[in-house]
N, C-alpha and C positions, 0 to 999 in steps of 0.2 A: 041547645044554645043559651047563655043565659047573656042578658042585655047590657050592653056596656056600663049603664046603671048600675048594677048591684055585682059587677065585676071590680073586687078591690084593686088599686092602686099596685104594682108590682116594684116591690124597690130593688131588688138583687136576682140573676135571674144566673141560674147554672143548669151545665149538661153533662149525663153521662154514657159512657158508650162501653154496656160490658159487653166482652169479647171470648163467648161459650165455643164449644163443640160441636152446641146440635143448631141453637139459634144467637145470633147477636143482633142487638136489641140496643134502643137508645131514648136517652128521657130527656126532656126540657121542663126545668121545674123554675117554680120564682119563690123567694119571701116576700110576701105584701107587710104594706107600711106597718101592720097591728103585729107583723111575725107569725102569721102565719104560713105551713107553705101548700102552695097550690099547684098541682102538674098539670102542665101547659098544653103537653105533647106527647107520646110515646109511637114507638115503631119496631119493628123488630123483621129479621127475613132469616132465609135458611144461611146458616155459617158454612161459609166457603176456606178452603187454603188453612183449617184450622183441624189440626188432631191434638188429644189428649191437651188442652191450654197453651199447646206452641204453634206456632205461625209455620204452616209448613209450605203456603203459596204465597208470596206477597203480594202479587199483581189480584190476586183473587180476595185476598184480608181486606188488602183496601177496596176495593167497589164492596164491598159487604159493609166495610165499616159506612162508607160515604152513600149508601143504599140506606141503609139503617138509620141512620143521620136525618136523611134527607126527607124519609117518612116522617120523623118525631117534631123536623122543622117544619111539614107542610101543615101537620097537625095544631100547632104551635101557632102558624100562620108569625117564626118570628125566626131567624137565622143566627146561629153559633160560630163561636172562633175560637170556644177552647173548650174543652172536657176533661172530666174524671174515667179512668180506665179502670176497668177491674180486671184484676191477674186469679187466675185461677190455677195453674198448674206450674211451668216457670222454677219447680225446686222452691217453690213457698216452706220458709221457716221462721220460725218467731224463736225469740229469748229477750230472759229481762236480765237488768241489770241494776244494781243499788248506788247511790252515791250518797254521801252526808256531809254535811258542816257542820264548824260548832258555833252558835247564838249566845251561849255562854248568859243563858234566861232572861234575852232582852224579847222587845219584844217584837215578833218579824215584819221585815215590812220588807214592801217590793222588792227595794235594792236587792236582799237578802235570798229571794225568790230567784231572782235572775241570774246571780251568781252560782247559785246551788244548779240552775240548768246548763250555765256555759261551763262547769266542772262535769257535769253529768255526759258533756260530749267526748271528753276526754273516754270514755269508760265504752264509745261507740265500738267495736272492734269485729268488721264484719266477714274476717277471713277468707277475702277474697271474693265473697257474695256481695249483691250491688243493696244496699241499703234502703229499703221504701218509705221507711219512715222509723223515727226513734220517740217519741211520744211520753210526757210525764202522765205513768198511771192514775198514783193518788202518792201524798206526802204522809211521812211518818215523820209524828215528834218522840222525840227522843225514843228511838228500834220500835216505837208503839203506833197506837192509832192512827192509823189511815185516815185524812182529810181531804176533803178534795181541794179547799185551798187555807192554806193555814197564815194568812196573812192578817195581820193583829194578834194573834198566840204566840204567847211565850215556850219558849222552849229551851233546852241547851243544846240540845243538837235538831236540825234539823233532818231529811234523808226527803229522797224520792227515788220511787219506783219506775225505773224507765223500761215501755215496752218496743224492743227494735224489731219491725217486720223485714226480711231478708227473701233473697229472690236470686237465681243466678242472672250474671248479666245480660250475657247475648241474649236468651228470652226475651226477655225484658225488652231491650234494643229493639226489636223485633215489634212485640207490639206497637212500643214506641212510636215506629217508623209506619206500620203500616197504617198507624193513625195520622198521623202529619203529611203522609204521601195522599192522604184522602183529604188536605186544606186545613186540617185543624191542629193548634196547639194540643198540647196533653199539660191540663193544671197537675196532675199526681196520678201516679199508679198506685192503686189500692188492692190488696192483699182481700181477696172476695171473703172468708172468713170474716174479715173486720166488718165488710160495707153488709152483708148478709147479717151477721151478730147488730149491726143501728138497724134495720128493718126488724127482726124476731122478736130479739131477746127483751128484758122487761132489764131497768137498773136494779132492780131487788134478784132477780134472777139472775146475772152475770154479780151481785155478790152475796147470794150464798152458795152458787157453785151449779153449773149447766153443762152439759155439752151441745154444741150444737154441729148436726151431720147436714153437709151439704151435699146433697146428692145430684150432682150436676150428670150430663152424657156420657162424658168420658173421663172424669174424674171426680171423688169424694172426697173431700174435706173434712176433717172430722179435727175439731179447734175445743179446747175446755176452758170455761171461766170461772174464778173464781178472786172475791174479794175487790169484785168490779172490775178486774183488768183480764185480758186474756195471755191463757200462762202457759198451754200447750198447740200443738199443732200438728198434724199428721196429715201425709197429701195420701191418697190411695187411687193407683191409675188407674180405676173403673168404675164404670158407672151406670145409670139405665140405657143406655145405649145399647149396651153389652147381653142386656135381657135381648133387647131386637133381633139383635144378632143371634141369639140362641134360638128365640124364634121362628128367624127365618130359615136356619140351616135348619133347625126341625123338622119342619115342613115344607121344606121346599121354595120358597117363597122371596118375591122381591124384597126389601126390606123397608118400601115405603106400606108395603101393607104388612109385613108386619110388626112394622110401628101402628097403623093404624088398630092392628088385634090388639092387638095391647091398653092404648088409649079406651077403643072403645068395649070388648069383652074382657077385658085382662083384671085382673086381681089378686090379692096375695095372701084372701084368705077362701079355700077352697069348702062347695055347699055341697051337701049331699044330690041336686038334681043338674049339677053339672054334665055327668056322663051320658043322661039324656037328653041337654041343652044341646042343638050344632048349629055353630056361629059360622054366619059367609063369608069367605077369603077373602071375595071381591067386594069393594067399595058398590054403594045401591047404583045402579048404574052400568057398571064394568063387569057385573058378573061372567060371563061369558071371556074375560080379556085372560089372557094369560096363563102359565100352565097348571093343573088341576094339582092340589097342594097334596103332600104324602099325608095319609091318613085320612085323605076325604071323601066324604060319598061322593053318588054320584052327581048332586048340586055342587060340586066345590065346596060342601062345609066340613068344619071339625068341631069333634066333640070339645067344648067348653074345659070339661075335665083335662082333656090334655094339655090342652093351651095353660092352664094356671100351673098345672106339673112343671112346665117346663120356665114359666117364669119362677117359681119358690126354689126349684134348685139353685139358679141362678142366687136370687134372692140372698140366700140359705151362705153361701159362700163369701158375697157382698156384708152382710150382717157379720160372718165370724172375723174377718177382719177390722171392721167396724171395734167388735166387742175387744179383740187382742192391740188395738192401736187405744182404744179407752186408758186397756189394763194398762200401758206403758206407759201412760199419761198420766197415772195414778188417779184414774178415775172410777175410786174402788166404794164399795158400802158408804165407809163414812160420809167423804165427799161428796160422791156424785149422786144424785137421784133425780135428777130432771131431765132427759135431753129431747132435746129441740130438732126434728127433719122438716128440711129444706130444700128448694131447687127441685128441678125440674120433676125429678125420681119422685119424690115425694107426694104427686099427684095422682100416683097409682093406688086406686082402691084400694082399702084393707090396712095398708102400709103400715098404720100407725100401729093398727092391731099385732099384724106379724113381729115388727121391730121389738115391739114391747115384751111379747114370748121370749124371742131370741135373744134379747139384752139384758133380761130382766130388771128392766126400769124401765118406769114411767114414762109415755113417748107422746108428745102433743107435736102435730103439723106445724110449721112455723109459716108465714104467708105477709106480705107487706099491708103493714097499717093501712087502716082507714085514711088515705089523702085523699083531700077533694083533687075534684078533676082525674083521678085514677080511672083508666078507662078499666070496664069490669072484667075484659079480658086480660088484665094484667095484673090485674088485685089478688095472682096465682102464687101458690110457692115457688113457681120456675123465675117471677120477676122479681125474686125479694132479694135478691145483689141489686139489681139493678136499681128499682127503688131504694134500696140502701146505701149507695153510693151516691144518689142527691142528699139522702139526710145526715150521710157524712161531708159532703161538700157545705151544706149549711150551719154544720157544725163546728168546720173551719178548727178540727185541732190545734194545737200549739204543737209545733214539732222543736225538740230538743237543736237542731242544728239551724235553727233560723235564727233562734237567739244569738245577737251578735254581740260584742262588744263595744256596744255603742253607749253604755254607762259611765260616768269617771267615779271611779272611786273615791269616795271622800276619805278625811284623816280622821273622823267619829267611827269608822267603821272598822273595829279592835279586831275583828276577824281574819283578817285578811291575808295576813301571814300563815293562819290558819289554812286559809282555801289553798295556799299554794301549797302547803304540806297535806293535801286530801288529795291534791293533783298528785302528787310525787308520791303518795302511798298507793295513790289508784294506780300511777303508770305500773309502778313495781309492781304491783299485785296482781294485774292483768297482763 
């Protein structure tokens, strides 16, 4: 531990809980007075009451959330009252809407941007789903040139692309309630592809076009970014836990043994020596415990080649689904080059090479950025979404829905009638 003297003073603190199907993890981070993010504490535990990203047992999920946050609090030596939560299942969907107002060649003032964003609220049509967030992704001047901040520039028309993240209401309310029952307020529910993107993707990758594959335990989210914003999202209800289940079934062993085999000896790439290598099914110390695995020798060891063959059969089917999803989202030769693979499933040895061959595109493994104070055990792909949640919280993105009509339209604002017309046109169009 560093001494109090060289620990910077923390100006603001954020806490996040990522509710996965394999583990529930929590992180507390602070922003120092100089603007650096510092991880104060993190903790995780096995998930309970969660299947494929949905809450299936409220009491168990609440207990697990409370336990994870207490572990992080203990390490951070502080307590938190509100958290950001990640959501990976719950029928996540995303869409993009555009809205424009006339400026008439004037210089764009803050007022104009606010009017535009208020007009943007009219284009949010959730179609029975819950809106997790509606954020201005970038502004356009006269239908072209995406800019991050148009203030001070001149244009005839000012437009904005709004990215809307949707989810099914009931499952999100269950997630929220599990956290509230653990005596925590929910600051926001964040779609996990957004959080993982904050942790794993550079602004340049997001600009050029990149696919982010979040390979979780029971859910795989495939999202496509280009022009600096998330353009499409597909959730596939399979994950690395299904590989574990296949190993358990193939060898007639317990799930925890299969998980250990996958992590310790598993790989996505076969090598010629695999059939000679025999790997013990039991952990060191409990070799004699439990049933003898199918295809095992008298010492309860199995050929590594068989383990790898079970893993690659499962992987082939997951990657086929991922490839189809990318194709449907238009992530093809011209637009899509780089694929970033993250999530706990991305920790399997050799998976980047395997995925690169299967998808025919360069694949790199995405993990959290080097944050000060981040425990080594949590600097892995399996914790990308968690780290991304605190990065998202610190970035504090604008939400179109929270821009209130608090401004006073002044007489000199000649375009006011036009905003009314855009409202009306937008209403009729959607």
